N, C-alpha and C positions, 0 to 999 in steps of 0.2 A: 277319142278326145279331140276337142276343138281348141286350137291355140290361136290367140290373137296377138300379133306383134304390135309394138308401138302403143301398148295399152295405157301409157301414162300421157300420151299426147292429146291434143284437142279432140280429134275424132275417136281415137282409141278409148279415151276415158268415158265418152258417151256410150260406146259399144259395151264397155265393161260394166257400166251401170245397168244396162238393159239385161245383161246376162248374169248379174250378181246372184250368188247362191246356187248356181248350177254345178253339180258335182262333176260334169263332163267337160267343163271349161277351164282352161288355164290362161293366165295373162302373162304375156311376154314383156319384159322390161329390163333395162340395163342394170337396175338396182332393185331386185325383188325384196319385198318386205313382209310377205304373208304366205300362207300355205297354198294359196291358189295361184301364186306367181312363180314364174320360171325366169332364169337369167337368159335373156336373148339380146345379144349385142352383135349387130351385123358387121361391126368393125373388128370382130374377133372370130373369123371363120372357123378356126379350130375348136372353138368353144360352142359352136352351134350343134345342138343335139335335139332332133325332133323325134326321137324314138317314142313310139306309142301315139303319135299324133295322126289322127285320121284325116282331119280337115285343118288346113292352115289358112287363116285370114291374115294376109300379108298387107299391112298398111305401108304405103310408100314411105321410104326413108329419104324424102326429097330435100332435106336441108343440107345442101353442100354443092360443090362443083359437080358437073356431070360425071367425071371419071370416078369421083368418090361414091356417088349414088349408084352408078352402074356396078361398081365393085361390091357394094353392100347387097344389092339385089341378086347379083350372081352368087354370092356366098349363101344367101338364104334359099334360093332355088336349088342350088346344088345340094345343100343340106336336106332339103325336103325330098329330093330324088333319092339320096343316099338312105334316108330313113324309111322310105316306102310310103310317104304321105300319099293318100289317095286323091285328094282334091285340094287345089290351091285357089283361093279367091283373092284377087289383087285389086287394090284401090288405085286406079289410074287417073288419067286426065281426059276430059271431054275432047272429042275430035276437033271442036272449034279452038281448043287450046294449042293447036299446032303452031299458032303464031306467038305463043308465049316462050320466053327464054328457057323455061324449065321443061319443055315438052320432050326434048330428045331422050332423056333418061327413061321417061315413061314408055315411049315408043320402042326403045331398045328392049325394055323389060317385056313388053307385049310380044315382041318378036321372039325373045328367048323362051317365053312360056309356050308359044305356038310350036316350038321344036321340042318341048319336053314331053316325056311319056305320062306325066301327071295330068289328070283331068283338071281343067282350069275354067274359071269364070272371071271376066274382067268387068269391074265396075268403073266406068269412065265418069268420074265425078266432075261436075261443074264447079266453078269457084264459089266458095262459101259467101253467103250474105254477111256472115260475121267478119270475113276478111275486109269487106268494104268499110266496116266500122273502124278499121285501122287505116285503110288507104284513103278514106274520104270522111273523116270525122270533122265536125264543126270546130273551128278555132274559137277561142274565148270571145271573139267579137261576133260570133254567130254566122260566120261565112265558111262555106265549104269551097276550098280553092283547089281541090284535087283536079288535075288536068284530064278530065274525062271528056271534054268537048261536048259534042252532041251525041256521043256514042251511048249505047245501051248494053246491058249485060243480063243474061238469064241466070242470075245468081240463085243459089239454092240454100235452104236452111241446113246447117250441118246436122241438126237433129234428125232431119229426114234421111240424110245419107247414112247416118248411123243405124237408123231403123231398117233401111234396105239391106245394109251389110249383115245385120243380125238375121233377117229373114232368109237371105241367100246362104249364109254360112251354116246355119243350123239345119238346113235342108238343101244341100247343094246339088244333089243328083239331077233335079229337073232343069238346072241351070248350066249343066256341063257344056262346054264349048260356046257359051253365049258371051256376047259383049253388049253391055247396056250403057246407053247414053243417059246420064242422070243430071239434067239441068232443070232450072226453074220454069214454071209455066207462064211467067210474065217477065219480059225484058224491061229493065228499069234503067233510068239515067240519072245524071247528077241532080236535075231539078226534082225528080221523084224522091231522091234521098233527102234533099233539103226539106221538102214538104213533110216528110215523115217525122222529122225531128224539130220542126219549127225554125229552121235555119234558112239562109239564103245561099244561092249557088252562084259563085263567081270564079269560074275555072281559071287556073293559072296555066303556065306553059310547062312542057316537059323539062325544059332547062331549069325552071324554078324548082321543080320537084327534085331534079338531080342534085342541085345545090343543097336543098334541105336535107336530103337523105345522106349526103356525103360528109356529114359532120364528124366530130371526134367519136371514136368507138364504132364507126360503121364497119360492118363486115364487107370486105371488098365485093364478093359475088352477089351480095344482096342488092346493091345499088342498081346494076343493069337489070336484075330480076324484077325489081319493083317498077322501075321506069318502063321496062318492056310490058309489064302488066297494064300500066296506065295507057301506054300507046295502043295496045291491042283493043282495049275497051273503047278508047276514043275513036279508033278506026272502025268500030262497029263489027268487029270480028267475033264477038262473044254474045251476040244477040239472039241466036237461034233458040227458040223456046222448046219446052218439052213436047215431044211428039207421041207420048204415051207411056214409055217405060217407067218413069218415076211414079206416075199416078197408078199404073197397074201394079207395080211391085209394092207400093204402099197400101193399095186397096182403099184409098181415100184421096181427098184433095190435098195437095201439098201445103205445107205451112207457108204463109205469105212471106216472101223474102224481105219486104220492107219492115215487117214486124220484127223479124229476127235481127235486121240491121239496127233498128231503133233500140231494141233491148240491149244489144251489144254496145252501142254507143253509150247508153246510160251506165251500163256496168263498167265499161272501160274508162270513161272520162267523167262520169257524173253530170254530163251535159243536160241542161234543161232549158227550154226556150224562155222560161220564166226567170232563169238565174241572172 
């Protein structure tokens, strides 16, 4: 059996769609609602039971402070070892992401997996093009003010990452012990984003972004996380383009990141240059 954790999240739901109807697949979620779903809550280690799972596709539980995320991943890996899972596929963060505030928990998890007797494959995912639709969406006046400076980012369509995860998790043996860097094949910047949606690019400062993100209801750890993401992009630390793994694992040309960005902007905000 193949079990996918985080199946109700953005990446997990895409993976679940691609595997729909397969009798050998189960979807892990905190609140299961169907026969193909199992309760999987990393915050409840005693309730994690991976009996009968041959391959575990462990989607990072990265929403939280580092100590929370590390505890979640430790619980899942320990449960996999206890249950005799044969192969664990983990969705990590691209090596270029070491400059991001949330990299530490990923690197800790990779180190933990390296010491595990379970066969592993690490998918080091680049930042989603769809994430840029939240970080750098046009304002109603048609300006993108995200503080990206002149930096670029090799963003990747989440759909492509889901497809790679499915290909690896459904036939994991050839990928045992491998770590794949999965980033886009073209680095894009703020001006490219603006052109893709008929907006203008007028980058603000990191201080402006911090003030905007620190409004009522802001989750404390999110503010430095997002400001750090802007900073890493602006400093051009995320611009390294695909060197082959993404294209090879897909078996085709990757989806254009700008197309994924533009579609997400429209879906999220209804933005149109003609509006």
